[in-house]
C-alpha positions, 0 to 999 in steps of 0.5 A: 647774484643775489638770490633774492631781489629784495624790491620785489619782494618787498613789492609782493609783501604790500600786495599780499600784505604781511597777514598773507606772506605766510600762507603764501610763502609756504605755498611758494615752496611747496610749488618749489619741492613740486618742481624738483620732484617733477623735474627728477621724474623728466625724461624729456626736454620737453616736460623740463621746457614746459616745468620752467615756462611755470617755475620763471613766472611764480618765482619772478613774482616772489622774488627769487631772482635767482629760480627764476633766472636758471628756469629761464636759463634752462628753459631756453636751453630745452627749447634748442633741444640742448641737453646742457639743460639737465646738466643745470638741474642741480645748480637749480634745485641748490637756490631752491634750497635757498630761497626756501631757507629764506623764506623760512626764515623770513616767516619766523621773523613774522611770527616774532613780530606778532602779539 
């Protein structure tokens, strides 16, 4: 499974424009780090479910498909009081890092194109 949905990411870029993309990507990266910290402190399935609900929407809008798919799966497990949602968190953290790396690489390429 690809970490980034190219069509969605391209649509995001068209919608916001390259001049705004770097700022929005920075915000999304910071948001993912905040979600990761919140999840590491989460003690209940209810809190995990709430975090996943917010995360999946953000991730879907940015084309972060692996993060979004894991968030959907974890949210569904948490909604059903299935503690397996805790077992998937390391996979989500890894997806965060891969996605952050992709977005940082994209931003570097933007900087190279700037006059």
